[in-house]
Backbone as CSV, one residue per row, in Angstrom:
resi,resn,N_x,N_y,N_z,CA_x,CA_y,CA_z,C_x,C_y,C_z
1,UNK,68.043,18.466,87.232,67.521,18.434,86.284,66.212,17.685,87.120
2,UNK,66.870,16.923,88.114,65.774,16.222,88.885,64.401,17.194,89.318
3,UNK,64.555,18.755,89.520,62.924,19.337,89.614,62.768,19.219,88.653
4,UNK,62.406,19.289,87.461,62.305,18.921,86.177,61.646,18.133,86.281
5,UNK,62.177,16.590,86.568,61.543,15.548,86.727,60.325,15.306,88.088
6,UNK,60.573,16.231,88.603,59.740,15.888,89.484,58.703,16.873,89.529
7,UNK,58.998,17.559,88.824,57.822,18.223,88.392,56.371,17.577,87.443
8,UNK,56.976,16.388,87.024,56.243,16.101,86.037,55.948,14.563,86.764
9,UNK,56.241,14.145,88.124,56.231,12.932,88.628,54.632,13.002,89.910
10,UNK,54.273,14.706,89.402,53.850,15.385,90.697,53.850,15.946,91.587
11,UNK,54.883,16.131,91.515,55.327,17.374,92.692,55.546,18.324,92.450
12,UNK,56.529,18.957,93.053,56.230,20.461,92.583,57.568,20.806,92.051
13,UNK,58.001,21.662,90.646,58.947,21.747,89.655,59.244,23.255,89.471
14,UNK,60.050,23.260,88.969,60.319,24.677,88.504,59.617,25.600,87.546
15,UNK,58.611,24.620,86.978,57.988,25.382,86.112,56.241,24.955,87.026
16,UNK,56.351,24.385,87.780,54.875,24.485,88.066,54.604,25.638,89.448
17,UNK,53.456,26.685,89.204,52.881,27.175,89.083,51.845,27.399,90.167
18,UNK,51.617,27.310,91.797,50.786,28.159,92.278,50.689,29.340,92.696
19,UNK,49.145,29.519,92.722,48.779,30.877,92.110,48.624,30.849,93.913
20,UNK,48.055,30.395,95.073,48.292,31.230,96.261,49.438,31.076,96.665
21,UNK,50.677,30.827,96.175,51.737,31.196,97.073,52.357,32.086,95.719
22,UNK,51.814,32.551,94.839,51.964,33.611,93.913,51.540,34.886,94.781
23,UNK,50.178,35.216,95.079,49.451,36.098,95.915,50.135,36.501,96.876
24,UNK,50.686,35.153,97.887,51.308,35.751,98.842,52.559,36.786,99.001
25,UNK,53.487,36.259,97.904,54.911,36.499,97.936,54.432,37.863,97.220
26,UNK,53.517,38.443,96.030,53.251,39.418,95.912,52.638,40.134,97.325
27,UNK,52.019,40.122,97.914,51.113,40.927,99.309,52.783,41.070,99.858
28,UNK,53.305,40.214,99.950,54.452,40.279,100.717,55.599,41.317,100.214
29,UNK,56.141,41.016,99.330,57.122,41.705,98.232,56.509,43.561,98.651
30,UNK,55.153,43.511,98.556,53.981,45.311,98.727,54.516,45.520,99.407
31,UNK,53.907,44.982,100.715,54.037,45.461,102.237,56.023,45.813,102.140
32,UNK,56.638,45.212,101.646,57.874,45.110,101.909,58.399,46.188,101.473
33,UNK,57.977,46.709,100.129,58.728,47.681,99.606,58.032,48.569,100.294
34,UNK,56.604,48.802,100.880,55.851,50.276,101.386,56.599,50.207,102.593
35,UNK,57.074,49.138,103.608,57.971,49.497,104.828,58.422,50.316,104.803
36,UNK,59.411,50.043,103.834,61.026,49.869,103.383,60.764,51.380,102.784
37,UNK,59.843,52.050,101.832,59.283,53.128,101.157,58.791,54.108,102.524
38,UNK,58.462,54.040,103.690,57.469,54.767,104.203,58.774,55.216,105.098
39,UNK,59.793,54.046,105.595,60.508,53.697,107.248,61.966,53.657,106.509
40,UNK,62.283,52.986,105.918,63.655,52.788,105.889,64.504,53.819,104.778
41,UNK,63.641,54.220,103.669,64.264,54.636,102.135,64.799,56.013,102.465
42,UNK,63.884,56.564,103.834,63.454,58.073,103.742,65.212,58.504,104.454
43,UNK,65.235,57.288,105.766,66.836,57.456,106.338,67.765,57.391,105.755
44,UNK,67.442,56.590,104.877,68.630,56.007,104.241,69.132,57.158,103.385
45,UNK,68.065,57.567,102.829,68.324,59.125,101.835,68.765,60.536,102.534
46,UNK,67.879,60.512,103.946,68.513,61.452,104.520,70.379,61.500,104.808
47,UNK,70.459,60.322,104.830,72.235,59.865,105.556,72.440,60.182,104.240
48,UNK,72.187,60.037,103.537,73.577,59.801,102.330,73.136,61.450,101.946
49,UNK,71.963,61.710,101.763,72.296,63.708,101.999,73.081,63.985,102.940
50,UNK,72.712,63.678,104.065,74.253,64.617,105.143,75.176,64.540,104.638
51,UNK,76.193,62.855,104.245,77.251,62.375,103.915,77.225,63.194,102.813
52,UNK,76.344,63.608,101.955,77.459,64.034,100.132,77.549,65.463,101.181
53,UNK,76.415,66.159,101.623,76.478,67.670,102.444,78.306,67.462,102.975
54,UNK,78.174,66.429,103.968,80.048,66.676,104.763,80.946,66.558,104.054
55,UNK,80.582,65.982,102.598,81.613,65.610,101.481,81.948,66.963,100.733
56,UNK,81.330,67.430,100.250,80.915,68.433,99.626,82.048,69.701,100.553
57,UNK,80.996,69.741,101.924,81.624,70.552,103.249,83.222,70.637,103.121
58,UNK,83.489,69.583,103.468,84.972,68.925,103.273,85.991,68.994,102.101
59,UNK,85.532,68.968,100.733,86.225,68.957,100.072,86.423,70.653,99.296
60,UNK,85.215,71.087,99.874,85.174,73.166,100.380,86.165,73.075,101.062
61,UNK,86.444,72.404,101.902,87.317,72.900,103.061,88.759,72.802,102.338
62,UNK,89.051,71.581,102.249,89.834,70.647,101.379,90.452,72.041,100.250
63,UNK,89.484,72.463,99.448,90.269,73.634,98.462,90.469,74.681,99.093
64,UNK,89.427,75.672,100.198,89.656,76.668,100.612,91.177,76.508,101.325
65,UNK,91.610,75.663,102.018,92.856,75.012,103.224,93.754,75.023,101.629
66,UNK,93.489,74.768,100.376,94.572,74.498,99.706,95.222,75.992,99.146
67,UNK,94.174,76.517,99.026,94.058,77.702,98.526,94.696,78.571,99.448
68,UNK,94.758,78.673,100.608,95.525,79.402,101.853,96.448,79.293,101.846
69,UNK,97.206,77.768,101.866,98.219,77.374,101.630,99.399,78.030,100.665
70,UNK,98.460,77.737,99.494,99.335,78.392,98.322,99.350,79.813,98.379
71,UNK,98.097,80.692,99.034,98.973,82.216,98.966,99.680,82.533,100.527
72,UNK,99.701,81.183,101.427,101.388,82.059,102.106,101.836,81.010,101.966
73,UNK,102.203,80.689,100.904,103.502,79.967,100.535,103.880,81.046,99.428
74,UNK,103.028,81.411,98.438,103.285,82.300,97.930,103.591,83.877,98.699
75,UNK,103.199,84.194,99.831,103.694,85.637,100.800,104.833,84.762,100.905
76,UNK,104.976,84.130,101.776,106.687,83.629,102.098,107.964,83.708,101.072
77,UNK,107.389,83.596,99.960,108.637,83.370,99.032,108.392,84.992,98.701
78,UNK,107.210,85.845,98.884,107.471,87.170,98.460,108.314,88.113,99.782
79,UNK,107.931,87.476,100.849,108.677,87.671,102.403,110.044,87.341,101.662
80,UNK,110.691,86.223,101.644,111.807,86.069,101.321,112.600,86.783,100.599
81,UNK,111.639,86.886,99.132,112.444,87.914,98.357,113.071,89.150,99.334
82,UNK,111.408,89.627,99.447,112.188,91.262,99.964,113.539,90.865,101.345
83,UNK,113.389,90.189,102.102,114.264,89.652,103.028,115.444,89.713,102.681
84,UNK,115.205,89.354,100.973,117.352,88.780,100.820,117.390,90.306,100.082
85,UNK,116.609,91.058,99.746,117.150,92.512,99.024,117.026,92.987,100.144
86,UNK,116.485,93.417,101.146,116.873,94.052,102.303,118.343,93.821,103.013
87,UNK,119.018,92.319,102.751,119.924,91.385,103.389,120.881,92.244,102.781
88,UNK,121.130,92.255,101.081,121.425,92.521,100.517,122.081,94.194,100.682
89,UNK,120.517,94.793,100.730,120.970,96.361,100.872,121.739,96.314,102.151
90,UNK,121.609,96.099,102.777,122.258,96.106,104.151,123.856,95.935,104.080
91,UNK,124.296,94.572,103.477,125.223,94.273,103.165,125.868,95.319,102.833
92,UNK,125.465,95.768,101.649,125.763,97.296,100.718,126.092,98.330,101.522
93,UNK,125.337,98.519,102.360,125.181,99.546,103.556,126.802,99.443,104.312
94,UNK,126.602,98.552,104.958,128.099,97.693,105.407,129.093,97.851,104.869
95,UNK,130.034,97.498,103.858,130.469,97.375,103.047,131.187,99.933,102.641
96,UNK,129.649,99.669,102.083,130.000,101.180,101.901,130.509,102.287,102.953
97,UNK,129.707,102.296,104.032,130.177,102.603,105.524,131.886,102.241,106.168
98,UNK,131.824,100.460,105.816,133.088,100.413,106.584,134.533,101.444,104.964
99,UNK,134.042,100.656,104.195,134.896,101.949,102.959,135.352,103.030,103.438
100,UNK,134.123,103.929,103.668,133.880,105.472,104.597,134.565,105.774,105.482
101,UNK,134.597,104.977,106.391,134.914,105.031,107.801,137.023,104.569,107.283
102,UNK,137.052,103.495,106.458,138.516,103.360,106.422,139.152,104.251,105.522
103,UNK,137.917,104.904,104.598,138.649,106.214,103.863,139.018,107.968,104.894
104,UNK,138.209,107.642,105.576,138.366,108.875,106.873,139.497,108.486,107.436
105,UNK,139.700,107.559,108.040,140.749,107.477,108.943,142.240,107.290,108.271
106,UNK,141.890,106.719,106.925,143.492,106.949,106.044,143.828,108.581,106.335
107,UNK,142.740,109.058,105.427,142.871,110.836,105.331,143.255,111.300,106.808
108,UNK,142.588,110.928,107.594,142.662,111.629,108.861,144.864,111.360,109.402
109,UNK,144.884,110.322,109.664,146.634,109.849,109.403,146.918,110.392,108.654
110,UNK,146.956,110.833,106.924,147.843,111.540,106.554,147.868,113.080,107.439
111,UNK,146.668,113.344,106.989,146.710,114.708,107.775,147.121,115.017,109.188
112,UNK,147.168,114.354,110.098,148.736,114.117,110.780,149.350,113.625,110.754
113,UNK,149.677,112.968,110.192,150.923,113.383,109.357,152.008,114.391,108.895
114,UNK,151.075,114.918,107.778,151.531,116.210,107.345,151.431,117.459,108.452
115,UNK,150.715,117.272,109.380,150.465,118.265,110.632,152.385,117.486,111.891
116,UNK,152.204,116.948,112.108,153.325,116.581,112.392,154.548,117.269,112.038
117,UNK,155.010,116.471,110.055,156.305,116.578,109.561,156.290,118.523,109.421
118,UNK,154.906,119.143,109.327,154.829,120.384,109.468,155.671,121.429,110.357
119,UNK,154.939,121.018,111.449,155.758,120.816,113.184,157.267,120.795,113.244
120,UNK,157.687,120.314,112.976,158.784,119.337,113.082,159.835,119.752,111.964
121,UNK,159.110,120.112,110.713,160.317,121.317,109.561,159.940,122.820,110.538
122,UNK,158.384,123.337,111.481,158.646,124.746,112.171,159.778,124.549,112.813
123,UNK,159.892,123.285,113.557,160.662,123.703,115.065,162.373,123.812,114.192
124,UNK,162.288,122.823,113.363,163.659,122.768,112.922,164.191,124.142,112.480
125,UNK,162.949,124.752,111.934,163.168,125.771,111.434,163.698,126.853,112.709
126,UNK,163.106,126.989,113.719,162.498,128.107,114.287,164.603,127.931,115.698
127,UNK,164.761,126.266,116.045,166.168,125.948,116.581,167.004,126.707,115.290
128,UNK,166.974,126.448,114.444,167.863,126.949,113.574,168.352,128.383,113.344
129,UNK,167.195,129.457,113.019,166.753,130.320,113.935,167.362,130.661,114.900
130,UNK,167.012,129.910,115.588,168.058,130.787,117.262,169.080,130.202,117.772
131,UNK,169.686,128.817,116.842,171.488,128.373,116.831,172.015,129.466,115.871
132,UNK,171.342,130.360,115.073,172.031,131.194,114.430,172.735,132.366,115.161
133,UNK,171.611,132.504,115.320,170.878,134.104,116.453,172.226,133.677,117.482
134,UNK,171.781,132.693,118.310,173.146,132.297,119.368,174.118,132.686,118.747
135,UNK,174.861,132.209,117.845,175.881,131.883,117.009,176.427,133.038,116.315
136,UNK,174.926,134.114,115.506,175.950,135.295,115.486,176.453,136.323,116.909
137,UNK,175.160,136.218,118.009,176.215,136.599,118.997,177.110,136.324,119.541
138,UNK,177.810,134.890,119.757,178.923,134.707,119.669,179.642,135.004,119.267
139,UNK,179.787,134.719,117.902,180.422,135.616,116.544,181.321,136.797,117.206
140,UNK,179.725,137.553,117.152,180.280,139.036,117.719,180.642,139.278,118.635
141,UNK,180.484,138.430,120.092,181.564,138.957,120.821,182.684,138.552,120.705
142,UNK,182.753,137.160,120.215,184.079,136.833,119.754,185.289,137.691,119.565
143,UNK,183.900,138.679,118.056,184.783,139.221,117.121,185.247,140.695,117.949
144,UNK,184.125,141.272,119.129,184.432,142.388,120.125,185.686,142.401,120.693
145,UNK,185.619,141.020,121.195,186.612,140.562,122.186,187.936,140.664,121.268
146,UNK,187.974,140.276,120.283,189.199,139.783,119.157,189.673,141.186,118.876
147,UNK,188.610,142.557,118.502,188.938,143.736,118.045,189.650,144.125,119.143
148,UNK,188.626,144.192,120.068,189.098,144.860,120.968,190.542,145.008,121.964
149,UNK,191.229,143.381,121.592,192.681,143.418,122.447,193.162,143.944,120.857
150,UNK,192.969,143.338,119.683,193.763,144.220,118.215,193.926,145.921,119.146
151,UNK,192.388,146.470,118.868,192.407,148.190,118.504,192.105,148.202,120.243
152,UNK,192.264,148.023,120.868,192.020,148.554,122.508,192.205,150.185,122.485
153,UNK,193.606,150.764,121.750,193.658,152.030,122.109,192.992,153.033,120.885
154,UNK,192.991,152.744,120.029,192.157,153.341,119.122,190.875,153.239,118.466
155,UNK,190.040,152.208,118.935,188.688,152.607,119.842,188.255,152.421,121.368
156,UNK,186.835,153.001,121.014,186.396,152.721,122.192,184.725,151.678,122.093
157,UNK,184.404,150.516,123.335,183.899,149.142,123.197,182.403,149.923,122.488
158,UNK,181.703,150.904,122.325,180.887,151.095,121.528,180.817,150.878,120.249
159,UNK,181.806,151.649,119.901,182.047,151.968,118.608,182.368,150.548,117.778
160,UNK,183.183,149.698,118.689,183.705,148.395,117.659,182.434,147.910,118.072
161,UNK,181.523,147.926,118.741,179.737,146.960,118.714,179.560,147.199,117.797
162,UNK,179.426,148.313,117.291,178.621,148.439,116.822,179.432,148.349,114.966
163,UNK,180.600,148.418,114.936,181.011,148.209,114.092,181.192,146.368,113.133
164,UNK,180.965,145.488,115.044,180.896,144.059,113.972,179.535,143.559,114.004
165,UNK,178.767,144.625,114.625,177.129,144.092,114.666,176.938,144.436,113.322
166,UNK,177.110,145.464,112.424,177.849,145.697,110.556,177.648,144.801,110.238
167,UNK,179.012,144.286,110.403,179.822,143.640,109.668,179.053,141.770,109.480
168,UNK,178.739,142.127,110.766,177.958,140.448,111.081,176.548,140.751,110.024
169,UNK,175.403,141.800,110.277,174.495,142.119,109.299,174.940,141.763,107.477
170,UNK,175.757,142.641,107.446,176.396,141.820,105.979,176.456,140.676,105.833
171,UNK,177.414,140.309,106.752,177.634,138.305,106.484,176.095,137.523,106.723
172,UNK,174.740,138.066,107.189,173.823,137.216,106.837,172.958,137.760,105.424
173,UNK,173.027,138.665,105.070,173.053,139.500,103.556,173.588,138.288,102.750
174,UNK,174.385,137.951,102.943,174.897,137.343,101.732,174.887,135.722,102.096
């Protein structure tokens, strides 16, 4: 309020207009605006446009990096799925191979056991035949000796042996 009262007492107040001062302020303002528009504004505008370009490039790079990361992530997921499928296939093959190997070993063991049993049966049969043959020969010898003692006077040894062999042959048929 004192400024308003000061103007009414002859001093300069807010409502007091000095035309010389206004002209100098206008000239200074125009000169300031001219210098600013000539030198400062182009530099500021260049800096702002450079900054805008850098920001756009940064955003584009960020978007590209994000897209690239998403693509890599997708590829990694796909590779993981493929690796999992491959691992399952390998596991399945390993189980099948193990089962096949086990079956082959069991079959081989069965064949070997059957062969051993057949060989044992053949050996037993051969030994049985050999024992029977030896027994026949012994029985024949015993029969010949006993018959020769009994009939020593009536038959000779050759006829006696022939008779015993015929008797033994008849026994084996029964």
